[in-house]
C-alpha positions in Angstrom: 16.5 -2.9 7.7 13.8 -4.3 9.9 13.2 -8.0 9.9 9.7 -7.9 8.3 11.0 -5.7 5.4 14.0 -8.0 5.0 11.7 -11.1 4.8 9.6 -9.5 2.1 12.6 -8.3 0.1 14.3 -11.7 0.3 11.2 -13.6 -0.8 10.6 -11.2 -3.8 14.3 -11.3 -4.8 14.4 -15.1 -4.6 11.4 -15.4 -6.9 12.8 -12.9 -9.3 16.2 -14.6 -9.3 14.6 -18.0 -10.2 12.7 -16.4 -13.0 15.7 -14.5 -14.4 17.9 -17.5 -14.1 15.4 -19.7 -16.0 15.0 -17.2 -18.8 18.8 -16.8 -19.2 19.3 -20.5 -19.1 16.7 -21.1 -21.8 18.1 -18.3 -24.0 21.7 -19.8 -23.9 20.8 -23.5 -24.2 19.9 -23.5 -27.9 23.0 -21.6 -29.2 25.3 -23.6 -26.9 23.8 -26.9 -28.0 24.2 -26.0 -31.7 27.8 -25.0 -31.2 28.6 -28.2 -29.4 26.8 -30.3 -32.1 28.7 -28.5 -34.9 32.1 -29.2 -33.2 31.1 -32.8 -32.7 30.0 -33.3 -36.3 33.1 -31.7 -37.6 35.4 -33.9 -35.6 33.5 -37.0 -36.7 33.4 -35.8 -40.3 37.2 -35.3 -40.3 37.8 -38.8 -39.1 35.4 -40.3 -41.7 36.9 -38.2 -44.4 40.4 -39.3 -43.5 39.3 -43.0 -43.5 37.6 -42.7 -46.9 40.7 -41.0 -48.4 43.0 -43.7 -47.2 40.8 -46.8 -47.8 38.8 -45.9 -50.9 41.6 -44.2 -52.9 42.0 -45.9 -56.3 45.7 -45.2 -56.8 48.3 -43.1 -55.1 48.8 -41.0 -58.1 45.1 -40.4 -58.8 43.1 -37.7 -57.2 39.9 -39.7 -57.0 38.4 -42.5 -54.9 36.2 -45.5 -55.6 32.6 -44.6 -54.9 31.6 -48.2 -53.9 34.5 -48.5 -51.5 33.8 -45.1 -50.1 30.2 -46.0 -49.5 31.2 -49.3 -47.9 33.6 -47.4 -45.5 30.7 -45.0 -44.8 28.3 -47.8 -44.1 30.7 -49.7 -41.8 31.6 -46.6 -39.8 28.1 -45.2 -39.4 26.3 -48.5 -38.9 26.3 -48.4 -35.1 26.0 -44.6 -34.6 23.0 -44.2 -37.0 24.6 -40.9 -38.1 23.5 -39.6 -41.5 26.4 -39.0 -43.9 26.5 -38.0 -47.6 29.4 -38.0 -50.1 29.6 -35.4 -52.9 32.0 -35.3 -55.9 32.0 -32.1 -57.9 28.7 -31.2 -56.3 27.0 -34.5 -57.2 25.6 -36.7 -54.5 27.3 -40.1 -54.9 26.6 -41.7 -51.5 23.9 -41.4 -48.8 23.6 -43.6 -45.7 19.8 -43.4 -46.0 20.0 -45.5 -49.2 22.2 -48.2 -47.8 19.3 -50.5 -46.6 18.8 -53.4 -49.0 15.6 -53.6 -51.0 14.7 -57.0 -49.5 15.4 -56.0 -45.9 12.6 -56.6 -43.5 10.8 -53.5 -42.5 10.2 -53.2 -38.8 7.1 -51.3 -37.7 6.4 -49.9 -34.2 4.0 -47.2 -32.8 5.4 -43.7 -33.1 6.2 -42.1 -29.8 4.3 -39.0 -28.7 5.3 -35.9 -30.6 6.3 -34.2 -27.3 8.6 -35.8 -24.8 6.5 -35.4 -21.7 2.9 -36.0 -20.7 0.7 -34.6 -18.0 0.8 -31.1 -16.7 4.5 -30.5 -17.6 3.9 -31.8 -21.1 0.9 -29.5 -21.5 2.8 -26.5 -20.3 5.7 -27.3 -22.5 3.5 -27.7 -25.6 1.7 -24.4 -24.8 5.1 -22.7 -24.4 6.4 -24.2 -27.7 3.3 -23.2 -29.6 3.6 -19.6 -28.2 7.3 -19.5 -29.0 6.8 -20.7 -32.6 4.0 -18.1 -33.0 6.1 -15.3 -31.7 9.6 -16.3 -32.8 10.5 -15.2 -36.3 13.1 -17.5 -38.0 15.1 -16.7 -41.1 16.5 -20.2 -41.5 16.4 -21.5 -45.1 14.4 -24.5 -45.9 16.2 -27.9 -45.9 15.9 -29.5 -49.4 16.9 -33.1 -50.0 19.3 -33.8 -52.8 18.3 -36.9 -54.8 20.9 -39.6 -55.6 23.2 -38.5 -58.4 21.6 -35.1 -58.2 23.5 -31.8 -58.1 23.3 -30.0 -54.7 22.7 -26.3 -54.2 24.0 -26.3 -50.7 26.7 -23.6 -50.3 28.6 -25.5 -47.6 29.3 -28.3 -50.0 31.0 -26.0 -52.6 32.9 -24.2 -49.8 34.2 -27.5 -48.6 35.1 -28.4 -52.2 37.5 -25.5 -52.1 39.1 -27.0 -49.0 37.4 -25.1 -46.2 35.2 -27.0 -43.7 31.8 -25.4 -43.4 28.5 -25.8 -41.7 24.9 -24.7 -42.3 21.7 -24.4 -40.2 18.4 -25.1 -41.9 14.8 -26.0 -41.0 12.7 -28.7 -42.5 9.1 -28.4 -43.4 8.1 -29.2 -39.8 10.2 -26.3 -38.5 12.7 -28.6 -37.0 16.4 -27.5 -36.9 18.9 -29.5 -39.1 22.6 -28.9 -38.7 24.9 -29.9 -41.6 28.8 -30.0 -41.5 30.8 -30.4 -44.7 34.5 -31.3 -44.7 36.8 -32.0 -47.7 37.9 -35.5 -48.5 41.5 -34.9 -49.5 44.7 -36.8 -50.2 47.7 -34.6 -49.4 46.5 -31.2 -50.7 44.1 -32.6 -53.4 40.4 -32.4 -52.6 38.7 -35.6 -54.0 35.2 -35.0 -52.7 33.1 -33.7 -49.8 31.7 -35.5 -46.8 28.6 -34.0 -45.2 27.3 -35.1 -41.7 23.8 -33.9 -40.7 21.5 -34.2 -37.7 18.1 -35.7 -38.1 15.2 -33.3 -38.0 14.2 -32.7 -34.3 17.3 -34.1 -32.7 18.3 -30.7 -31.2 14.7 -29.7 -30.6 14.2 -32.9 -28.5 17.2 -32.0 -26.4 16.0 -28.5 -26.0 12.5 -29.8 -25.2 14.0 -32.1 -22.5 15.8 -29.1 -21.1 12.5 -27.2 -21.0 10.9 -30.0 -19.1 13.6 -30.0 -16.5 13.3 -26.2 -16.2 9.5 -26.6 -15.8 10.2 -29.2 -13.0 12.4 -26.7 -11.3 9.8 -24.0 -11.8 7.1 -26.2 -10.3 9.2 -27.0 -7.3 10.3 -23.3 -7.0 6.6 -22.3 -7.3 5.6 -24.7 -4.6 8.4 -23.4 -2.3 7.5 -19.8 -3.1 3.8 -20.4 -2.3 4.7 -22.2 0.9 7.0 -19.3 1.9 4.4 -16.8 1.0 1.8 -18.6 3.1 4.2 -18.7 6.0 5.1 -15.0 5.5 1.4 -14.0 5.1 0.5 -16.0 8.2 3.2 -14.3 10.2 1.8 -10.9 9.1 -1.9 -11.5 8.8 -2.5 -13.5 12.0 -1.2 -10.9 14.4 -2.8 -8.1 12.4 -6.2 -10.0 12.7 -5.7 -10.3 16.4 -4.9 -6.6 16.7 -7.9 -5.8 14.5 -10.3 -7.9 16.6 -8.9 -6.3 19.8 -9.4 -2.8 18.3 -13.0 -3.7 17.2 -13.8 -4.9 20.8 -12.6 -1.6 22.0 -14.7 0.3 19.5 -18.1 1.9 20.0 -21.4 0.2 19.1 -24.2 2.7 19.0 -23.7 5.0 21.9 -21.9 2.7 24.3 -18.7 0.7 24.4 -19.1 -2.7 22.7 -17.6 -4.4 25.8 -17.9 -3.2 29.4 -14.5 -4.5 30.6 -11.0 -3.3 29.7 -9.7 -4.5 26.3 -6.2 -5.8 26.3 -4.2 -5.3 23.0 -2.1 -8.4 22.2 1.6 -7.9 23.0 3.8 -8.5 19.9 6.6 -6.2 20.9 9.0 -9.1 21.2 8.9 -9.6 17.4 11.2 -6.6 16.9 9.6 -5.7 13.5 6.9 -3.3 12.3 4.1 -5.4 13.7 5.8 -5.3 17.1 6.0 -1.5 16.8 2.3 -1.3 15.9 1.4 -3.5 18.8 3.4 -1.4 21.2 1.9 1.8 19.8 -1.6 0.4 20.1 -1.0 -0.7 23.7 0.4 2.7 24.6 -2.6 4.4 22.8 -5.0 2.1 24.7 -3.3 2.8 28.0 -3.5 6.5 27.3 -7.1 6.2 26.3 -8.1 4.4 29.5 -6.0 6.8 31.6 -7.8 9.6 30.0 -11.1 8.0 30.7 -10.1 7.5 34.3 -9.0 11.1 34.5 -12.3 12.3 33.1 -14.2 10.2 35.5 -12.1 11.4 38.4 -12.4 15.0 37.2 -16.2 14.6 36.9 -16.3 13.2 40.5 -14.2 16.1 41.8 -16.3 18.6 40.0 -19.5 17.1 41.4 -18.0 17.2 44.9 -16.8 20.8 44.5 -20.1 22.1 43.1 -22.1 20.2 45.8 -20.5 22.3 48.6 -21.7 25.8 47.4 -25.0 24.3 46.3 -25.6 22.9 49.7 -24.7 26.2 51.3 -26.9 28.0 48.8 -29.8 25.7 49.5 -29.5 26.2 53.2 -29.5 30.0 52.8 -32.5 29.9 50.6 -34.4 27.6 52.9 -33.5 29.8 55.9 -34.4 33.0 54.2 -38.1 32.5 54.8 -37.4 32.0 58.5 -35.4 35.2 58.9 -37.2 37.7 61.2 -35.0 40.8 60.9 -33.6 42.7 58.0 -30.1 42.2 59.3 -30.6 38.4 59.2 -32.0 38.5 55.7 -29.1 40.7 54.6 -26.6 38.2 56.0 -28.3 35.4 54.1 -28.4 37.5 50.9 -24.6 38.0 51.3 -24.1 34.2 51.7 -26.2 33.6 48.6 -24.2 36.2 46.6 -20.9 34.6 47.7 -22.1 31.1 46.8 -23.3 32.3 43.4 -19.9 34.0 42.8 -18.1 30.9 43.9 -20.2 28.7 41.6 -19.5 31.1 38.7 -15.7 31.0 39.3 -15.8 27.3 39.7 -17.8 26.7 36.5 -15.5 29.1 34.6 -12.3 27.4 35.8 -13.8 24.0 35.1 -14.7 25.1 31.6 -11.2 26.4 31.0 -9.6 23.2 32.3 -11.8 21.0 30.1 -10.7 23.0 27.0 -7.0 22.9 27.9 -6.1 19.6 26.4 -7.6 20.4 23.1 -5.9 23.8 22.9 -2.5 22.4 23.8 -2.8 20.0 20.9 -4.4 22.2 18.3 -2.7 25.5 18.8 0.5 26.3 16.8 3.6 26.8 18.9 6.0 29.6 18.4 9.3 30.8 19.9 9.1 33.7 22.4 11.4 35.4 24.9 10.6 33.9 28.4 12.4 36.7 30.2 10.3 39.4 28.4 7.1 37.4 29.2 8.0 37.1 32.9 8.7 40.9 33.0 5.4 41.6 31.4 3.4 39.4 33.8 5.2 41.1 36.8 4.1 44.4 35.4 0.5 43.2 35.0 0.3 41.9 38.6 2.1 45.0 40.0 -1.3 46.6 40.9 -2.5 43.6 42.8 0.8 43.4 44.6 0.7 47.1 45.6 -2.8 46.6 47.0 -1.4 44.1 49.4 1.8 46.2 50.0 4.0 43.5 48.4 7.0 44.4 46.3 7.9 42.3 43.2 11.6 42.1 42.5 12.6 40.6 39.1 15.9 39.3 37.9 15.7 38.9 34.2 18.7 38.1 32.0 19.8 40.8 29.5 20.1 38.3 26.7 17.0 36.8 25.1 16.0 33.4 26.5 13.9 31.8 23.8 11.6 28.8 24.4 9.1 27.3 22.0 5.4 26.8 23.0 2.1 28.6 23.6 3.0 32.0 25.0 -0.5 32.6 26.4 -0.5 29.4 28.3 3.0 30.0 29.8 1.7 33.4 30.7 -1.2 31.7 32.6 1.3 29.6 34.5 3.3 32.7 35.5 0.1 34.5 36.5 -0.9 31.6 38.7 2.3 31.2 40.7 2.9 34.9 41.0 -0.7 35.4 42.1 -0.3 32.7 44.7 3.0 34.3 45.9 1.2 37.7 46.3 -1.6 36.1 48.2 0.7 34.4 50.7 3.2 37.2 51.1 2.9 39.3 54.2 2.3 43.0 54.0 5.5 44.8 53.4 7.0 41.5 52.1 9.0 40.8 48.9 8.2 38.5 46.0 11.2 37.5 44.0 11.0 36.5 40.3 14.1 35.1 38.7 14.6 33.9 35.1 17.8 32.2 34.0 19.5 29.4 32.0 20.7 26.5 34.1 23.8 24.3 33.6 21.8 21.8 31.5 20.8 24.5 29.0 17.2 24.7 30.2 15.1 27.8 31.0 14.3 28.3 34.7 11.7 30.4 36.3 11.9 30.6 40.1 9.3 32.5 42.3 10.0 32.9 46.0 7.7 34.5 48.5 8.1 35.3 52.2 4.9 33.7 53.4 4.3 30.9 55.8 5.4 28.3 53.4 3.7 25.0 52.4 2.8 22.4 55.1 5.2 19.6 54.5 2.4 17.1 54.4 0.8 19.0 51.5 3.9 19.5 49.3 2.9 16.5 47.2 -0.8 17.5 46.9 -0.7 21.2 46.1 -0.8 20.4 42.3 -3.9 18.2 42.6 -7.2 19.5 41.5 -9.3 21.6 43.9 -6.5 22.0 46.4 -7.5 25.2 48.3 -5.0 26.0 51.0 -5.4 29.7 51.2 -4.3 32.5 53.6 -6.5 32.9 56.7 -7.4 36.5 55.9 -8.7 35.6 52.4 -12.4 34.9 52.0 -13.3 31.3 51.5 -14.3 30.3 48.0 -12.4 33.0 46.1 -10.3 30.3 44.3 -11.4 27.1 42.7 -8.2 25.2 43.5 -7.5 24.4 39.8 -4.8 27.0 39.2 -1.7 24.9 40.2 -3.2 21.8 38.6 -3.7 23.6 35.3 -0.2 25.1 35.6 1.3 21.6 36.0 -0.7 20.3 33.0 0.5 23.2 30.8 4.2 22.9 31.8 4.3 19.1 31.3 2.6 19.5 27.9 5.6 21.8 27.0 8.0 19.0 28.0 8.9 20.8 31.3 8.5 20.3 35.0 7.1 22.3 37.9 7.6 21.7 41.6 7.3 23.5 44.9 9.5 23.5 48.0 9.9 25.4 51.2 12.9 27.7 51.4 15.5 26.3 53.8 15.0 27.4 57.5 17.0 30.4 58.7 17.6 32.0 62.1 15.4 35.0 62.3 15.9 37.1 65.5 17.0 34.1 67.3 14.0 32.0 66.4 13.9 29.2 63.8 11.4 29.4 61.0 10.6 29.1 57.4 11.0 32.1 55.2 8.5 31.2 52.5 7.8 28.9 49.5 9.6 28.5 46.2 8.0 27.5 42.9 10.4 26.2 40.2 9.4 25.9 36.6 11.9 24.3 34.1 11.3 24.5 30.4 13.4 23.1 27.5 15.0 25.6 25.2 
């Protein structure tokens, strides 16, 4: 996985993990807190019930206790904790810690604290969350109803404890606050003398949950700030180089009919990043280099075309200007012949230039197919057989019996074979032999080798024969019959197919005691 993708995945998973963890934590907190509170109340209630049974018992042989003594024990033990406790006998309320305050006790007053435990942004968010939760959450908790002193209770947990089984109940008061009640039997040996009930005050658990929510919100705010910061850093690491690449591309664009900037535009180099932006930067730099190389090639091609056209035009102009000065029919006929040759030369030159200019587009647009290179070479040899016979040149072919398939544009490869075979025929002496060989090399590539018996290629020109408008021709051939684009076009076609083309002189041999070259060799290599 590339580093940019990894950064985005890590940031998104981190945010999702924080969100999921927060939701899971909030979902478990309430039930866990209730369970812990029930266990705590039950343990306290068992201790209080044991103390009441031991201290407030009237007599060892009686299965009842003194209510006054029981309430006094209850008051002393719950004085510091502030825990609400109730005593029931046979379902009747006989003691309640809320009624222990004396009638003449001084009443202390103080301002009530805010209903919610936090203020500011966190408090506002928590209140909004609580309101939404209450609106969406459906509760089936029964309503908590106070039992008056000496009244008979309807609470099921009291009667269950009266039968000797500790029990608890969850209820909600009129404000929707949770109240947890735990009932345990007050027993002496195996005799149940009453029931002790410990209850939470309304809102005790809700305040703990609310405090937990506030802490979660604090964590959420911190996590959000970190997430925003990381997002900004990540976005900056992506957007800034993209903006630079975009501005560079805009500078290299076209405004109206001309380039927006006259000088070369350099695309920023981000290839050292090792991610997708680095790949994009490298691709844009390669594309820009190719574009400028193409522009340079077009300019060079245009200059070469202008130069090559200027020569026959100059000759044509001279012939036309001299025509009026010719005194004899023979002179005028020679000038007409020069004009015809220059016009033919211009026609061939313009035709070859037109074909060369369309070559790039055709190599890109045309669909490539597989074809038998050996069969194509045999066909091209047959096509050029007439031209070879006219020059008394014999074409000898060596074609493999098995099919040698390559993938490409068959018509363009045929053009390459026609060019190099035509050159071989032109340079071969009369009575000479032109050898065409097609085979598979040791590297599993298709090879086409054309060898003639001509004078060979001047060593100084071996590197330049594939340049445009190179026109080294046999002495007996009329000047201007070729444009000099054939080998250049052949090289362009072969390289577009992923292959190579080169020329070399055949190694010198001893011929009748004299050293010399036996001809030129053209080698075309195409991938299979």
